[in-house]
A tleap script that builds the chain and sets N, CA, C and O, in Angstrom:
source leaprc.protein.ff14SB
mol = sequence {
  NMET THR ARG ILE PRO LEU ILE ILE ASP CYS
  ASP PRO GLY VAL ASP ASP ALA ILE ALA LEU
  LEU LEU ALA PHE ALA ALA PRO ASP ARG LEU
  GLY ILE LEU GLY VAL THR THR VAL ALA GLY
  ASN VAL ALA ALA ALA LEU THR ALA ARG ASN
  ALA ARG ILE ILE ARG GLN LEU ALA GLY ARG
  GLU ASP VAL PRO VAL ILE PRO GLY CYS GLU
  ARG PRO LEU VAL ARG ALA PRO VAL GLU ALA
  GLY HIE PHE HIE GLY GLU SER GLY LEU GLY
  THR LEU PRO ILE PHE GLU ALA THR GLN PRO
  ALA ALA PRO GLY HIE ALA VAL ASP PHE ILE
  ILE ASP THR VAL MET ALA ARG PRO SER GLY
  THR VAL THR LEU ALA VAL THR GLY PRO MET
  THR ASN LEU ALA MET ALA MET ILE LYS GLU
  PRO ALA LEU ALA GLY ARG CILE
}
set mol.1.N position { 64.904 86.054 172.630 }
set mol.1.CA position { 66.329 85.881 172.659 }
set mol.1.C position { 66.818 85.466 171.270 }
set mol.1.O position { 66.193 84.645 170.599 }
set mol.2.N position { 67.920 86.032 170.862 }
set mol.2.CA position { 68.506 85.699 169.574 }
set mol.2.C position { 69.295 84.398 169.680 }
set mol.2.O position { 70.084 84.201 170.603 }
set mol.3.N position { 69.062 83.523 168.718 }
set mol.3.CA position { 69.797 82.254 168.688 }
set mol.3.C position { 71.165 82.477 168.065 }
set mol.3.O position { 71.310 83.268 167.132 }
set mol.4.N position { 72.162 81.783 168.581 }
set mol.4.CA position { 73.523 81.866 168.067 }
set mol.4.C position { 73.657 80.928 166.881 }
set mol.4.O position { 73.480 79.720 167.037 }
set mol.5.N position { 73.968 81.454 165.684 }
set mol.5.CA position { 74.223 80.574 164.535 }
set mol.5.C position { 75.520 79.794 164.789 }
set mol.5.O position { 76.575 80.389 165.010 }
set mol.6.N position { 75.434 78.478 164.756 }
set mol.6.CA position { 76.530 77.639 165.216 }
set mol.6.C position { 76.784 76.454 164.300 }
set mol.6.O position { 75.857 75.774 163.859 }
set mol.7.N position { 78.067 76.223 164.022 }
set mol.7.CA position { 78.519 74.985 163.390 }
set mol.7.C position { 79.321 74.253 164.459 }
set mol.7.O position { 80.214 74.834 165.076 }
set mol.8.N position { 79.004 72.983 164.679 }
set mol.8.CA position { 79.761 72.175 165.629 }
set mol.8.C position { 80.637 71.223 164.831 }
set mol.8.O position { 80.133 70.367 164.104 }
set mol.9.N position { 81.951 71.374 164.970 }
set mol.9.CA position { 82.912 70.523 164.271 }
set mol.9.C position { 83.493 69.581 165.320 }
set mol.9.O position { 84.129 70.030 166.273 }
set mol.10.N position { 83.279 68.275 165.149 }
set mol.10.CA position { 83.581 67.350 166.240 }
set mol.10.C position { 84.022 65.983 165.748 }
set mol.10.O position { 83.964 65.668 164.560 }
set mol.11.N position { 84.465 65.183 166.711 }
set mol.11.CA position { 84.861 63.789 166.452 }
set mol.11.C position { 84.175 62.907 167.487 }
set mol.11.O position { 84.833 62.388 168.389 }
set mol.12.N position { 82.857 62.732 167.368 }
set mol.12.CA position { 82.081 62.139 168.447 }
set mol.12.C position { 82.565 60.812 168.998 }
set mol.12.O position { 82.380 59.739 168.424 }
set mol.13.N position { 83.196 60.963 170.151 }
set mol.13.CA position { 83.386 59.911 171.112 }
set mol.13.C position { 82.392 60.256 172.213 }
set mol.13.O position { 81.452 61.016 171.980 }
set mol.14.N position { 82.583 59.715 173.389 }
set mol.14.CA position { 81.609 59.950 174.457 }
set mol.14.C position { 81.567 61.414 174.891 }
set mol.14.O position { 80.498 61.912 175.244 }
set mol.15.N position { 82.700 62.117 174.874 }
set mol.15.CA position { 82.718 63.517 175.300 }
set mol.15.C position { 81.932 64.403 174.331 }
set mol.15.O position { 81.107 65.211 174.759 }
set mol.16.N position { 82.182 64.256 173.043 }
set mol.16.CA position { 81.459 65.065 172.059 }
set mol.16.C position { 79.994 64.659 171.967 }
set mol.16.O position { 79.148 65.484 171.622 }
set mol.17.N position { 79.682 63.408 172.267 }
set mol.17.CA position { 78.281 62.987 172.284 }
set mol.17.C position { 77.514 63.790 173.333 }
set mol.17.O position { 76.388 64.220 173.083 }
set mol.18.N position { 78.111 63.991 174.492 }
set mol.18.CA position { 77.470 64.791 175.545 }
set mol.18.C position { 77.340 66.237 175.087 }
set mol.18.O position { 76.293 66.854 175.278 }
set mol.19.N position { 78.388 66.779 174.490 }
set mol.19.CA position { 78.331 68.162 173.997 }
set mol.19.C position { 77.223 68.319 172.952 }
set mol.19.O position { 76.488 69.307 172.968 }
set mol.20.N position { 77.105 67.352 172.052 }
set mol.20.CA position { 76.048 67.423 171.032 }
set mol.20.C position { 74.666 67.346 171.670 }
set mol.20.O position { 73.768 68.101 171.298 }
set mol.21.N position { 74.492 66.443 172.623 }
set mol.21.CA position { 73.185 66.336 173.287 }
set mol.21.C position { 72.809 67.643 173.973 }
set mol.21.O position { 71.655 68.066 173.904 }
set mol.22.N position { 73.757 68.278 174.624 }
set mol.22.CA position { 73.486 69.564 175.267 }
set mol.22.C position { 73.123 70.633 174.237 }
set mol.22.O position { 72.180 71.398 174.440 }
set mol.23.N position { 73.860 70.684 173.147 }
set mol.23.CA position { 73.576 71.679 172.104 }
set mol.23.C position { 72.218 71.414 171.459 }
set mol.23.O position { 71.442 72.347 171.248 }
set mol.24.N position { 71.929 70.169 171.148 }
set mol.24.CA position { 70.637 69.829 170.542 }
set mol.24.C position { 69.469 70.170 171.470 }
set mol.24.O position { 68.362 70.449 171.008 }
set mol.25.N position { 69.724 70.144 172.778 }
set mol.25.CA position { 68.661 70.406 173.759 }
set mol.25.C position { 68.415 71.894 173.982 }
set mol.25.O position { 67.582 72.263 174.810 }
set mol.26.N position { 69.121 72.745 173.263 }
set mol.26.CA position { 68.983 74.188 173.454 }
set mol.26.C position { 68.562 74.907 172.171 }
set mol.26.O position { 69.229 75.861 171.769 }
set mol.27.N position { 67.475 74.481 171.515 }
set mol.27.CA position { 67.103 75.101 170.239 }
set mol.27.C position { 66.683 76.564 170.375 }
set mol.27.O position { 66.704 77.302 169.390 }
set mol.28.N position { 66.306 76.989 171.564 }
set mol.28.CA position { 65.948 78.388 171.769 }
set mol.28.C position { 67.183 79.279 171.863 }
set mol.28.O position { 67.077 80.492 171.682 }
set mol.29.N position { 68.348 78.704 172.142 }
set mol.29.CA position { 69.593 79.473 172.290 }
set mol.29.C position { 70.570 79.269 171.144 }
set mol.29.O position { 71.341 80.168 170.810 }
set mol.30.N position { 70.535 78.072 170.534 }
set mol.30.CA position { 71.506 77.736 169.491 }
set mol.30.C position { 70.804 77.408 168.188 }
set mol.30.O position { 69.955 76.518 168.137 }
set mol.31.N position { 71.154 78.119 167.148 }
set mol.31.CA position { 70.681 77.791 165.808 }
set mol.31.C position { 71.751 76.950 165.137 }
set mol.31.O position { 72.618 77.471 164.436 }
set mol.32.N position { 71.683 75.647 165.357 }
set mol.32.CA position { 72.739 74.770 164.839 }
set mol.32.C position { 72.567 74.640 163.327 }
set mol.32.O position { 71.587 74.075 162.843 }
set mol.33.N position { 73.537 75.173 162.599 }
set mol.33.CA position { 73.507 75.167 161.143 }
set mol.33.C position { 73.945 73.820 160.582 }
set mol.33.O position { 73.522 73.421 159.498 }
set mol.34.N position { 74.790 73.130 161.326 }
set mol.34.CA position { 75.271 71.824 160.899 }
set mol.34.C position { 76.269 71.273 161.887 }
set mol.34.O position { 76.867 72.008 162.674 }
set mol.35.N position { 76.440 69.967 161.833 }
set mol.35.CA position { 77.457 69.270 162.612 }
set mol.35.C position { 78.412 68.662 161.606 }
set mol.35.O position { 78.023 67.826 160.790 }
set mol.36.N position { 79.666 69.086 161.668 }
set mol.36.CA position { 80.685 68.528 160.786 }
set mol.36.C position { 81.545 67.579 161.607 }
set mol.36.O position { 81.806 67.821 162.786 }
set mol.37.N position { 81.976 66.507 160.979 }
set mol.37.CA position { 82.739 65.500 161.706 }
set mol.37.C position { 84.119 65.320 161.097 }
set mol.37.O position { 84.349 65.628 159.928 }
set mol.38.N position { 85.025 64.817 161.913 }
set mol.38.CA position { 86.418 64.648 161.533 }
set mol.38.C position { 86.954 63.406 162.240 }
set mol.38.O position { 86.467 63.031 163.306 }
set mol.39.N position { 87.945 62.783 161.647 }
set mol.39.CA position { 88.615 61.670 162.318 }
set mol.39.C position { 89.308 62.196 163.565 }
set mol.39.O position { 89.880 63.286 163.565 }
set mol.40.N position { 89.247 61.403 164.624 }
set mol.40.CA position { 89.888 61.824 165.863 }
set mol.40.C position { 89.808 60.732 166.895 }
set mol.40.O position { 90.637 59.823 166.908 }
set mol.41.N position { 88.808 60.811 167.773 }
set mol.41.CA position { 88.655 59.785 168.796 }
set mol.41.C position { 88.560 58.399 168.175 }
set mol.41.O position { 89.099 57.430 168.709 }
set mol.42.N position { 87.873 58.315 167.045 }
set mol.42.CA position { 87.788 57.091 166.242 }
set mol.42.C position { 87.870 57.496 164.782 }
set mol.42.O position { 87.949 58.687 164.479 }
set mol.43.N position { 87.853 56.545 163.883 }
set mol.43.CA position { 87.965 56.815 162.450 }
set mol.43.C position { 86.814 57.695 161.958 }
set mol.43.O position { 85.754 57.751 162.581 }
set mol.44.N position { 87.032 58.369 160.848 }
set mol.44.CA position { 86.068 59.319 160.304 }
set mol.44.C position { 84.698 58.701 160.038 }
set mol.44.O position { 83.675 59.329 160.312 }
set mol.45.N position { 84.666 57.495 159.515 }
set mol.45.CA position { 83.366 56.859 159.249 }
set mol.45.C position { 82.578 56.665 160.537 }
set mol.45.O position { 81.353 56.791 160.546 }
set mol.46.N position { 83.274 56.362 161.618 }
set mol.46.CA position { 82.596 56.166 162.902 }
set mol.46.C position { 82.155 57.489 163.516 }
set mol.46.O position { 81.083 57.557 164.117 }
set mol.47.N position { 82.962 58.543 163.377 }
set mol.47.CA position { 82.535 59.821 163.953 }
set mol.47.C position { 81.301 60.349 163.246 }
set mol.47.O position { 80.417 60.919 163.886 }
set mol.48.N position { 81.229 60.168 161.932 }
set mol.48.CA position { 80.030 60.603 161.184 }
set mol.48.C position { 78.820 59.766 161.608 }
set mol.48.O position { 77.730 60.300 161.813 }
set mol.49.N position { 79.018 58.469 161.737 }
set mol.49.CA position { 77.924 57.608 162.194 }
set mol.49.C position { 77.488 57.993 163.605 }
set mol.49.O position { 76.292 58.086 163.883 }
set mol.50.N position { 78.442 58.213 164.486 }
set mol.50.CA position { 78.120 58.560 165.863 }
set mol.50.C position { 77.344 59.871 165.956 }
set mol.50.O position { 76.406 59.977 166.746 }
set mol.51.N position { 77.716 60.852 165.174 }
set mol.51.CA position { 76.988 62.130 165.175 }
set mol.51.C position { 75.552 61.924 164.706 }
set mol.51.O position { 74.631 62.545 165.236 }
set mol.52.N position { 75.357 61.061 163.724 }
set mol.52.CA position { 74.002 60.778 163.233 }
set mol.52.C position { 73.184 60.034 164.281 }
set mol.52.O position { 71.984 60.278 164.412 }
set mol.53.N position { 73.810 59.134 165.026 }
set mol.53.CA position { 73.117 58.428 166.103 }
set mol.53.C position { 72.692 59.413 167.186 }
set mol.53.O position { 71.545 59.385 167.633 }
set mol.54.N position { 73.600 60.277 167.608 }
set mol.54.CA position { 73.284 61.251 168.657 }
set mol.54.C position { 72.204 62.212 168.178 }
set mol.54.O position { 71.299 62.561 168.937 }
set mol.55.N position { 72.294 62.635 166.934 }
set mol.55.CA position { 71.261 63.513 166.362 }
set mol.55.C position { 69.896 62.826 166.431 }
set mol.55.O position { 68.904 63.455 166.799 }
set mol.56.N position { 69.842 61.557 166.084 }
set mol.56.CA position { 68.577 60.827 166.112 }
set mol.56.C position { 68.066 60.663 167.541 }
set mol.56.O position { 66.876 60.849 167.796 }
set mol.57.N position { 68.946 60.319 168.468 }
set mol.57.CA position { 68.536 60.166 169.866 }
set mol.57.C position { 67.968 61.479 170.417 }
set mol.57.O position { 67.069 61.471 171.258 }
set mol.58.N position { 68.501 62.605 169.935 }
set mol.58.CA position { 68.038 63.919 170.385 }
set mol.58.C position { 66.792 64.386 169.635 }
set mol.58.O position { 66.194 65.402 169.987 }
set mol.59.N position { 66.404 63.637 168.597 }
set mol.59.CA position { 65.242 64.052 167.811 }
set mol.59.C position { 65.500 65.303 167.001 }
set mol.59.O position { 64.592 66.112 166.805 }
set mol.60.N position { 66.732 65.478 166.522 }
set mol.60.CA position { 67.104 66.687 165.778 }
set mol.60.C position { 67.560 66.365 164.355 }
set mol.60.O position { 68.605 66.834 163.902 }
set mol.61.N position { 66.760 65.559 163.661 }
set mol.61.CA position { 67.100 65.214 162.290 }
set mol.61.C position { 67.076 66.415 161.351 }
set mol.61.O position { 67.470 66.303 160.190 }
set mol.62.N position { 66.612 67.576 161.849 }
set mol.62.CA position { 66.625 68.808 161.062 }
set mol.62.C position { 68.036 69.372 160.892 }
set mol.62.O position { 68.262 70.225 160.033 }
set mol.63.N position { 68.973 68.907 161.695 }
set mol.63.CA position { 70.350 69.408 161.646 }
set mol.63.C position { 71.184 68.490 160.760 }
set mol.63.O position { 71.273 67.291 161.024 }
set mol.64.N position { 71.798 69.042 159.708 }
set mol.64.CA position { 72.621 68.172 158.857 }
set mol.64.C position { 73.925 67.754 159.541 }
set mol.64.O position { 74.525 68.517 160.298 }
set mol.65.N position { 74.335 66.535 159.255 }
set mol.65.CA position { 75.642 66.027 159.681 }
set mol.65.C position { 76.455 65.839 158.413 }
set mol.65.O position { 76.049 65.115 157.504 }
set mol.66.N position { 77.612 66.502 158.357 }
set mol.66.CA position { 78.432 66.480 157.156 }
set mol.66.C position { 79.809 65.908 157.494 }
set mol.66.O position { 80.550 66.515 158.267 }
set mol.67.N position { 80.162 64.754 156.931 }
set mol.67.CA position { 81.472 64.154 157.193 }
set mol.67.C position { 82.600 64.987 156.610 }
set mol.67.O position { 82.438 65.670 155.598 }
set mol.68.N position { 83.754 64.914 157.276 }
set mol.68.CA position { 84.899 65.702 156.830 }
set mol.68.C position { 86.167 64.891 156.691 }
set mol.68.O position { 86.150 63.749 156.231 }
set mol.69.N position { 87.269 65.500 157.098 }
set mol.69.CA position { 88.600 64.945 156.874 }
set mol.69.C position { 88.794 63.610 157.582 }
set mol.69.O position { 88.354 63.405 158.713 }
set mol.70.N position { 89.464 62.722 156.877 }
set mol.70.CA position { 89.642 61.351 157.347 }
set mol.70.C position { 90.965 61.100 158.042 }
set mol.70.O position { 91.187 60.018 158.585 }
set mol.71.N position { 91.847 62.092 158.032 }
set mol.71.CA position { 93.142 61.925 158.703 }
set mol.71.C position { 93.735 63.301 158.972 }
set mol.71.O position { 93.361 64.279 158.324 }
set mol.72.N position { 94.660 63.378 159.926 }
set mol.72.CA position { 95.346 64.650 160.191 }
set mol.72.C position { 96.167 65.093 158.987 }
set mol.72.O position { 96.473 64.293 158.103 }
set mol.73.N position { 96.515 66.358 158.962 }
set mol.73.CA position { 97.273 66.895 157.829 }
set mol.73.C position { 98.744 66.512 157.850 }
set mol.73.O position { 99.321 66.242 156.797 }
set mol.74.N position { 99.370 66.482 159.035 }
set mol.74.CA position { 100.823 66.341 159.062 }
set mol.74.C position { 101.350 65.229 159.961 }
set mol.74.O position { 102.565 65.079 160.093 }
set mol.75.N position { 100.493 64.466 160.566 }
set mol.75.CA position { 100.968 63.380 161.423 }
set mol.75.C position { 100.090 62.160 161.233 }
set mol.75.O position { 99.037 62.220 160.596 }
set mol.76.N position { 100.538 61.065 161.790 }
set mol.76.CA position { 99.732 59.844 161.734 }
set mol.76.C position { 98.510 59.998 162.643 }
set mol.76.O position { 98.579 60.697 163.654 }
set mol.77.N position { 97.403 59.360 162.297 }
set mol.77.CA position { 96.222 59.432 163.158 }
set mol.77.C position { 96.502 58.862 164.553 }
set mol.77.O position { 97.229 57.882 164.710 }
set mol.78.N position { 95.907 59.501 165.548 }
set mol.78.CA position { 95.964 59.011 166.919 }
set mol.78.C position { 94.522 58.891 167.389 }
set mol.78.O position { 93.829 59.896 167.544 }
set mol.79.N position { 94.072 57.669 167.613 }
set mol.79.CA position { 92.691 57.445 168.028 }
set mol.79.C position { 92.644 57.113 169.520 }
set mol.79.O position { 93.657 56.763 170.124 }
set mol.80.N position { 91.463 57.228 170.093 }
set mol.80.CA position { 91.303 57.008 171.533 }
set mol.80.C position { 90.269 55.931 171.825 }
set mol.80.O position { 89.495 56.050 172.774 }
set mol.81.N position { 90.254 54.878 171.010 }
set mol.81.CA position { 89.333 53.774 171.231 }
set mol.81.C position { 89.531 53.101 172.576 }
set mol.81.O position { 88.591 52.529 173.128 }
set mol.82.N position { 90.736 53.164 173.105 }
set mol.82.CA position { 91.009 52.586 174.425 }
set mol.82.C position { 90.198 53.283 175.507 }
set mol.82.O position { 89.907 52.682 176.541 }
set mol.83.N position { 89.831 54.536 175.287 }
set mol.83.CA position { 89.022 55.275 176.254 }
set mol.83.C position { 87.547 55.309 175.852 }
set mol.83.O position { 86.668 55.060 176.677 }
set mol.84.N position { 87.284 55.616 174.588 }
set mol.84.CA position { 85.920 55.809 174.096 }
set mol.84.C position { 85.245 54.513 173.653 }
set mol.84.O position { 84.064 54.521 173.306 }
set mol.85.N position { 85.969 53.419 173.661 }
set mol.85.CA position { 85.429 52.147 173.195 }
set mol.85.C position { 85.604 52.010 171.699 }
set mol.85.O position { 85.866 52.989 171.000 }
set mol.86.N position { 85.460 50.806 171.218 }
set mol.86.CA position { 85.670 50.513 169.802 }
set mol.86.C position { 84.773 51.354 168.897 }
set mol.86.O position { 85.200 51.782 167.825 }
set mol.87.N position { 83.537 51.591 169.321 }
set mol.87.CA position { 82.592 52.374 168.515 }
set mol.87.C position { 82.797 53.871 168.680 }
set mol.87.O position { 82.342 54.657 167.849 }
set mol.88.N position { 83.478 54.268 169.746 }
set mol.88.CA position { 83.616 55.672 170.073 }
set mol.88.C position { 82.564 56.142 171.066 }
set mol.88.O position { 82.704 57.213 171.657 }
set mol.89.N position { 81.513 55.351 171.255 }
set mol.89.CA position { 80.418 55.750 172.140 }
set mol.89.C position { 80.307 54.849 173.371 }
set mol.89.O position { 79.215 54.622 173.892 }
set mol.90.N position { 81.434 54.350 173.817 }
set mol.90.CA position { 81.446 53.551 175.034 }
set mol.90.C position { 80.570 52.322 174.915 }
set mol.90.O position { 80.719 51.527 173.987 }
set mol.91.N position { 79.651 52.170 175.862 }
set mol.91.CA position { 78.780 50.986 175.877 }
set mol.91.C position { 77.401 51.269 175.294 }
set mol.91.O position { 76.507 50.430 175.403 }
set mol.92.N position { 77.213 52.424 174.683 }
set mol.92.CA position { 75.928 52.719 174.046 }
set mol.92.C position { 75.655 51.685 172.951 }
set mol.92.O position { 76.519 51.445 172.108 }
set mol.93.N position { 74.476 51.075 172.950 }
set mol.93.CA position { 74.154 50.140 171.856 }
set mol.93.C position { 74.174 50.889 170.516 }
set mol.93.O position { 73.532 51.928 170.365 }
set mol.94.N position { 74.899 50.362 169.578 }
set mol.94.CA position { 75.079 51.011 168.281 }
set mol.94.C position { 74.028 50.513 167.311 }
set mol.94.O position { 73.691 49.330 167.288 }
set mol.95.N position { 73.512 51.437 166.508 }
set mol.95.CA position { 72.540 51.118 165.465 }
set mol.95.C position { 72.810 52.037 164.290 }
set mol.95.O position { 73.553 53.011 164.409 }
set mol.96.N position { 72.218 51.730 163.180 }
set mol.96.CA position { 72.364 52.600 162.006 }
set mol.96.C position { 71.263 53.658 162.067 }
set mol.96.O position { 70.077 53.327 162.092 }
set mol.97.N position { 71.656 54.916 162.090 }
set mol.97.CA position { 70.693 56.015 162.141 }
set mol.97.C position { 69.812 55.987 160.897 }
set mol.97.O position { 70.244 55.573 159.822 }
set mol.98.N position { 68.576 56.434 161.063 }
set mol.98.CA position { 67.631 56.387 159.947 }
set mol.98.C position { 67.943 57.435 158.879 }
set mol.98.O position { 67.678 57.211 157.698 }
set mol.99.N position { 68.498 58.569 159.280 }
set mol.99.CA position { 68.820 59.627 158.329 }
set mol.99.C position { 70.296 59.540 157.935 }
set mol.99.O position { 71.155 59.378 158.802 }
set mol.100.N position { 70.597 59.645 156.652 }
set mol.100.CA position { 71.995 59.587 156.218 }
set mol.100.C position { 72.714 60.905 156.502 }
set mol.100.O position { 72.110 61.897 156.911 }
set mol.101.N position { 73.990 60.875 156.276 }
set mol.101.CA position { 74.761 62.111 156.332 }
set mol.101.C position { 74.339 62.993 155.168 }
set mol.101.O position { 73.860 62.503 154.146 }
set mol.102.N position { 74.520 64.287 155.330 }
set mol.102.CA position { 74.234 65.226 154.247 }
set mol.102.C position { 75.297 65.054 153.165 }
set mol.102.O position { 76.415 64.625 153.451 }
set mol.103.N position { 74.951 65.387 151.932 }
set mol.103.CA position { 75.953 65.288 150.872 }
set mol.103.C position { 77.020 66.361 151.035 }
set mol.103.O position { 76.803 67.379 151.692 }
set mol.104.N position { 78.154 66.120 150.437 }
set mol.104.CA position { 79.221 67.104 150.461 }
set mol.104.C position { 80.268 66.789 151.500 }
set mol.104.O position { 80.268 65.721 152.113 }
set mol.105.N position { 81.154 67.736 151.684 }
set mol.105.CA position { 82.287 67.577 152.591 }
set mol.105.C position { 82.248 68.697 153.624 }
set mol.105.O position { 81.862 69.825 153.317 }
set mol.106.N position { 82.651 68.376 154.846 }
set mol.106.CA position { 82.628 69.337 155.947 }
set mol.106.C position { 83.390 70.616 155.627 }
set mol.106.O position { 82.938 71.706 155.977 }
set mol.107.N position { 84.525 70.501 154.976 }
set mol.107.CA position { 85.326 71.685 154.650 }
set mol.107.C position { 84.520 72.642 153.789 }
set mol.107.O position { 84.483 73.841 154.066 }
set mol.108.N position { 83.880 72.136 152.756 }
set mol.108.CA position { 83.076 72.990 151.878 }
set mol.108.C position { 81.854 73.540 152.608 }
set mol.108.O position { 81.463 74.685 152.383 }
set mol.109.N position { 81.250 72.737 153.479 }
set mol.109.CA position { 80.102 73.214 154.253 }
set mol.109.C position { 80.504 74.386 155.139 }
set mol.109.O position { 79.791 75.387 155.208 }
set mol.110.N position { 81.634 74.266 155.813 }
set mol.110.CA position { 82.103 75.360 156.672 }
set mol.110.C position { 82.332 76.615 155.850 }
set mol.110.O position { 81.860 77.692 156.214 }
set mol.111.N position { 83.049 76.483 154.752 }
set mol.111.CA position { 83.333 77.648 153.898 }
set mol.111.C position { 82.042 78.262 153.387 }
set mol.111.O position { 81.819 79.461 153.555 }
set mol.112.N position { 81.195 77.462 152.767 }
set mol.112.CA position { 79.969 77.976 152.153 }
set mol.112.C position { 79.054 78.633 153.181 }
set mol.112.O position { 78.484 79.692 152.916 }
set mol.113.N position { 78.911 78.020 154.339 }
set mol.113.CA position { 77.999 78.534 155.360 }
set mol.113.C position { 78.512 79.845 155.946 }
set mol.113.O position { 77.752 80.804 156.080 }
set mol.114.N position { 79.786 79.892 156.292 }
set mol.114.CA position { 80.350 81.110 156.888 }
set mol.114.C position { 80.397 82.241 155.864 }
set mol.114.O position { 80.051 83.378 156.185 }
set mol.115.N position { 80.813 81.948 154.656 }
set mol.115.CA position { 80.969 83.000 153.646 }
set mol.115.C position { 79.628 83.536 153.159 }
set mol.115.O position { 79.569 84.648 152.634 }
set mol.116.N position { 78.557 82.776 153.319 }
set mol.116.CA position { 77.237 83.209 152.855 }
set mol.116.C position { 76.548 84.142 153.853 }
set mol.116.O position { 75.523 84.741 153.527 }
set mol.117.N position { 77.088 84.270 155.041 }
set mol.117.CA position { 76.480 85.096 156.091 }
set mol.117.C position { 77.360 86.306 156.385 }
set mol.117.O position { 78.546 86.309 156.056 }
set mol.118.N position { 76.788 87.318 156.997 }
set mol.118.CA position { 77.610 88.485 157.354 }
set mol.118.C position { 78.796 88.095 158.237 }
set mol.118.O position { 78.697 87.192 159.068 }
set mol.119.N position { 79.896 88.777 158.045 }
set mol.119.CA position { 81.112 88.486 158.794 }
set mol.119.C position { 80.859 88.531 160.295 }
set mol.119.O position { 80.208 89.440 160.809 }
set mol.120.N position { 81.389 87.534 160.977 }
set mol.120.CA position { 81.293 87.485 162.426 }
set mol.120.C position { 79.984 86.981 162.986 }
set mol.120.O position { 79.761 87.068 164.193 }
set mol.121.N position { 79.113 86.458 162.145 }
set mol.121.CA position { 77.804 86.025 162.645 }
set mol.121.C position { 77.694 84.522 162.867 }
set mol.121.O position { 76.712 84.058 163.446 }
set mol.122.N position { 78.673 83.761 162.422 }
set mol.122.CA position { 78.643 82.308 162.627 }
set mol.122.C position { 79.714 81.940 163.643 }
set mol.122.O position { 80.876 82.324 163.506 }
set mol.123.N position { 79.308 81.192 164.663 }
set mol.123.CA position { 80.243 80.668 165.650 }
set mol.123.C position { 80.584 79.241 165.255 }
set mol.123.O position { 79.706 78.461 164.885 }
set mol.124.N position { 81.860 78.907 165.335 }
set mol.124.CA position { 82.321 77.554 165.048 }
set mol.124.C position { 82.875 76.978 166.338 }
set mol.124.O position { 83.877 77.465 166.861 }
set mol.125.N position { 82.226 75.939 166.854 }
set mol.125.CA position { 82.684 75.246 168.051 }
set mol.125.C position { 83.423 73.995 167.608 }
set mol.125.O position { 82.821 73.065 167.071 }
set mol.126.N position { 84.730 73.978 167.835 }
set mol.126.CA position { 85.557 72.842 167.431 }
set mol.126.C position { 85.908 72.054 168.687 }
set mol.126.O position { 86.605 72.557 169.568 }
set mol.127.N position { 85.425 70.825 168.764 }
set mol.127.CA position { 85.668 70.000 169.948 }
set mol.127.C position { 86.553 68.793 169.644 }
set mol.127.O position { 86.799 67.961 170.517 }
set mol.128.N position { 87.020 68.706 168.426 }
set mol.128.CA position { 87.897 67.612 168.025 }
set mol.128.C position { 89.120 68.183 167.333 }
set mol.128.O position { 89.392 69.377 167.456 }
set mol.129.N position { 89.857 67.366 166.613 }
set mol.129.CA position { 90.993 67.863 165.850 }
set mol.129.C position { 90.553 68.987 164.900 }
set mol.129.O position { 89.440 68.960 164.374 }
set mol.130.N position { 91.406 69.940 164.695 }
set mol.130.CA position { 91.055 71.123 163.898 }
set mol.130.C position { 91.339 70.939 162.409 }
set mol.130.O position { 91.547 71.917 161.692 }
set mol.131.N position { 91.347 69.708 161.948 }
set mol.131.CA position { 91.694 69.412 160.560 }
set mol.131.C position { 90.714 70.049 159.574 }
set mol.131.O position { 91.144 70.651 158.591 }
set mol.132.N position { 89.412 69.929 159.817 }
set mol.132.CA position { 88.435 70.535 158.898 }
set mol.132.C position { 88.617 72.040 158.826 }
set mol.132.O position { 88.579 72.619 157.740 }
set mol.133.N position { 88.814 72.681 159.974 }
set mol.133.CA position { 88.999 74.132 159.993 }
set mol.133.C position { 90.290 74.523 159.295 }
set mol.133.O position { 90.309 75.487 158.530 }
set mol.134.N position { 91.368 73.793 159.542 }
set mol.134.CA position { 92.637 74.091 158.872 }
set mol.134.C position { 92.490 73.985 157.361 }
set mol.134.O position { 92.949 74.860 156.627 }
set mol.135.N position { 91.851 72.918 156.897 }
set mol.135.CA position { 91.659 72.756 155.450 }
set mol.135.C position { 90.766 73.856 154.885 }
set mol.135.O position { 91.010 74.351 153.785 }
set mol.136.N position { 89.742 74.237 155.627 }
set mol.136.CA position { 88.849 75.306 155.163 }
set mol.136.C position { 89.604 76.624 155.049 }
set mol.136.O position { 89.391 77.376 154.098 }
set mol.137.N position { 90.486 76.915 156.007 }
set mol.137.CA position { 91.250 78.163 155.966 }
set mol.137.C position { 92.308 78.147 154.869 }
set mol.137.O position { 92.641 79.194 154.313 }
set mol.138.N position { 92.836 76.973 154.556 }
set mol.138.CA position { 93.766 76.854 153.431 }
set mol.138.C position { 93.015 77.092 152.121 }
set mol.138.O position { 93.494 77.807 151.242 }
set mol.139.N position { 91.852 76.494 152.003 }
set mol.139.CA position { 91.065 76.598 150.770 }
set mol.139.C position { 90.453 77.990 150.592 }
set mol.139.O position { 90.345 78.478 149.467 }
set mol.140.N position { 90.053 78.631 151.692 }
set mol.140.CA position { 89.463 79.973 151.641 }
set mol.140.C position { 90.074 80.826 152.749 }
set mol.140.O position { 89.531 80.893 153.851 }
set mol.141.N position { 91.217 81.488 152.458 }
set mol.141.CA position { 91.907 82.276 153.484 }
set mol.141.C position { 91.057 83.378 154.119 }
set mol.141.O position { 91.314 83.750 155.264 }
set mol.142.N position { 90.080 83.898 153.434 }
set mol.142.CA position { 89.223 84.955 153.994 }
set mol.142.C position { 88.352 84.443 155.134 }
set mol.142.O position { 87.786 85.235 155.888 }
set mol.143.N position { 88.243 83.149 155.262 }
set mol.143.CA position { 87.410 82.553 156.289 }
set mol.143.C position { 87.839 82.966 157.701 }
set mol.143.O position { 86.997 83.209 158.565 }
set mol.144.N position { 89.136 83.041 157.923 }
set mol.144.CA position { 89.678 83.302 159.265 }
set mol.144.C position { 89.088 84.558 159.891 }
set mol.144.O position { 88.804 84.567 161.089 }
set mol.145.N position { 88.902 85.589 159.133 }
set mol.145.CA position { 88.386 86.850 159.666 }
set mol.145.C position { 86.881 86.915 159.772 }
set mol.145.O position { 86.337 87.931 160.204 }
set mol.146.N position { 86.198 85.855 159.388 }
set mol.146.CA position { 84.731 85.888 159.345 }
set mol.146.C position { 84.062 85.017 160.411 }
set mol.146.O position { 82.848 85.094 160.601 }
set mol.147.N position { 84.841 84.198 161.100 }
set mol.147.CA position { 84.269 83.275 162.085 }
set mol.147.C position { 84.133 84.013 163.416 }
set mol.147.O position { 83.672 83.433 164.399 }
savepdb mol mol.pdb
quit
């Protein structure tokens, strides 16, 4: 079976944590190229940390986590800590993941990864605010036709 080349762009609160765990558990079906994070359910620093924690819990340190945009483009941030908890991960005990985030910015990772592959071969699953994707399309307009 051919694996789907996939970038997961997310804002890990409890909902995206479940989505990441499911994706990480399907290495025979999903070729996860990277997990990009964005401010949303909680602040950007927490979403990047949360993605690294979930990656470690899943034993998938082979997948890079790349932090992205820290605020929406045109409105004030709206966070959901009242639902997802202060950490974004509910009552999960929080720790510092052993592997750091990958260098660079999510917007550049999305552009570079999609543009380096044949058109239409990379799937982008966006489960949080679309800020990283919007910025990537502003920076590289050709991106829209290649995802």
